[in-house]
C-alpha positions in Angstrom: 100.5 111.3 59.2 103.5 111.1 56.9 105.1 114.1 55.8 106.5 114.2 52.4 108.4 116.7 50.3 108.1 117.0 46.7 111.1 119.0 45.0 112.3 119.9 41.7 113.7 122.7 39.9 112.0 125.1 37.7 110.2 123.4 34.9 110.9 120.1 36.3 107.3 119.2 36.9 107.0 119.0 41.0 103.5 120.6 41.0 102.1 118.3 38.7 103.6 115.0 40.9 102.1 116.8 43.7 98.9 117.1 42.2 98.8 113.3 41.3 99.3 112.9 45.1 95.8 114.7 45.8 94.3 112.0 43.9 95.3 109.3 46.6 94.2 111.6 49.2 97.2 113.8 50.1 96.8 117.4 51.2 99.3 119.4 49.2 101.1 122.7 51.0 102.3 124.6 48.4 105.4 126.5 49.5 106.0 128.9 46.7 102.4 129.8 46.7 102.5 130.4 50.5 105.4 132.5 50.4 103.6 134.9 47.8 100.7 135.2 50.5 103.2 136.0 53.1 104.5 138.8 51.1 101.1 140.0 50.5 99.8 139.8 53.9 102.3 139.9 56.4 103.3 143.4 57.5 106.7 142.8 59.1 107.9 140.8 56.0 106.7 143.8 54.0 108.9 146.0 56.1 112.1 143.5 56.0 111.9 143.5 52.2 111.7 147.1 51.6 114.5 147.3 54.0 116.6 144.9 52.4 115.9 145.3 48.7 114.7 149.2 48.6 111.6 151.0 47.8 112.3 150.4 43.9 110.2 147.4 44.0 106.8 149.1 45.3 103.9 149.4 43.0 102.0 152.8 42.9 99.3 151.1 45.6 102.2 150.6 48.1 102.0 146.5 47.4 105.5 144.7 46.6 105.9 144.3 42.6 106.7 140.4 42.7 108.3 141.1 39.2 110.7 143.2 40.5 111.7 141.8 43.8 112.2 138.6 41.8 114.8 140.0 39.4 116.6 141.6 42.2 116.3 138.4 44.2 117.4 136.0 41.4 120.4 138.5 40.2 122.9 136.4 42.3 123.1 134.0 45.5 123.6 136.8 48.2 120.0 138.4 47.4 118.4 135.0 46.9 120.0 134.2 50.5 119.0 137.5 51.5 114.9 136.8 50.5 115.1 133.3 51.8 116.5 134.5 55.2 113.3 136.7 55.6 110.6 134.7 54.2 111.6 131.1 54.8 110.9 131.2 58.8 107.6 132.0 58.2 107.0 129.6 55.5 108.4 126.9 58.0 105.9 127.9 60.7 103.1 127.9 58.1 103.9 124.3 57.2 104.2 123.2 60.8 100.9 125.0 61.6 99.1 123.5 58.7 100.6 119.9 59.8 99.0 120.3 63.1 96.0 121.1 61.8 95.7 118.3 59.5 97.7 115.3 60.8 94.3 114.2 62.9 92.2 114.2 59.5 91.5 110.6 58.6 90.6 111.3 55.5 93.9 112.5 54.8 96.6 110.0 53.7 99.7 111.9 53.5 100.9 115.7 54.5 103.0 116.9 50.9 104.9 119.9 50.9 105.4 121.2 47.4 108.8 123.3 47.6 111.3 124.2 44.9 114.2 124.5 47.6 113.8 121.6 50.1 117.1 120.6 50.4 118.8 124.0 50.1 117.0 125.3 53.2 117.3 122.1 55.3 113.6 121.3 55.3 114.4 117.9 54.2 115.7 117.2 58.0 111.7 118.1 58.9 110.5 115.3 56.2 110.3 111.4 56.5 110.6 111.3 52.5 111.7 113.6 49.8 110.8 112.7 46.5 112.8 114.7 43.5 111.4 115.1 40.1 114.3 115.2 37.9 113.9 116.3 34.2 116.5 117.3 31.5 117.8 120.5 31.2 116.5 121.4 27.7 113.0 120.2 28.5 112.9 122.1 32.0 114.0 125.0 29.6 111.4 124.6 27.0 108.6 124.0 29.4 109.5 127.3 31.2 109.9 129.6 28.3 106.3 128.4 26.9 104.9 128.8 30.6 106.5 131.9 31.9 107.2 135.3 30.9 111.2 134.9 31.4 114.1 134.7 29.2 116.6 132.2 28.5 119.3 134.0 30.5 116.8 134.6 33.7 115.8 130.9 33.7 119.2 129.8 33.7 120.3 132.4 36.4 117.4 130.7 38.6 118.7 127.4 37.6 122.6 128.1 38.6 121.2 129.5 42.1 119.8 125.9 43.2 121.9 122.8 44.0 123.0 120.9 41.0 120.5 118.1 40.0 123.4 115.2 40.6 123.6 116.6 44.4 119.9 116.4 44.6 119.6 112.9 43.1 122.1 111.7 45.9 120.2 113.3 48.5 116.5 112.3 47.6 114.7 109.1 49.1 112.9 108.5 45.7 113.7 110.1 42.1 111.0 110.5 39.6 112.3 110.6 35.9 110.4 113.3 33.9 111.8 113.1 30.7 108.8 111.0 29.0 105.5 112.9 29.4 102.8 113.3 32.2 101.6 109.8 31.7 105.0 108.1 32.8 105.3 110.8 35.5 101.7 109.5 36.9 102.7 106.2 37.1 105.8 106.7 39.0 104.0 108.9 41.7 101.5 106.1 41.9 104.2 103.6 42.6 105.8 105.9 45.2 102.9 106.5 46.9 102.0 102.8 47.3 105.5 102.1 48.2 105.2 104.9 51.2 101.9 104.0 52.1 101.5 100.0 51.9 
């Protein structure tokens, strides 16, 4: 079973592209969702996060306040790297475990890893193909402002912490241009799926 990464910056539409793959029988592993689950459920991670970022990020019920953590983690590159060094080994382990569970399932055509930081973390080396969903800055910004309670400044900071789009385009096996609406995005996903499988 092929292992395919779908990546793209905040507001690029990578999750829409991943969801389209499920229509073709792909299994999608959502790395961002898995990271949130690990934050909630893994006690070792919980204590490492508090040691790194202080108890100021704790809610009254002793859970981690993910908005406060995100604000600190995305404040600069060092903080982001500190958070990633704690979380990513667990996320990578979860990917391997889930892939091992799914790889003999004949109903699943492709194992898709939907993740924002595929190139930044070196995850691309463990994948057969990487698909980048590339979208113009203004479009990404307007989509994200509509969808999330983040300011322009906060979104821009998150974008700046990721690899530049030009670098990712050079590194990707396939690039989807998502500047012309969902219908065009779906068409490109379908073409890539057929090229990989057939």
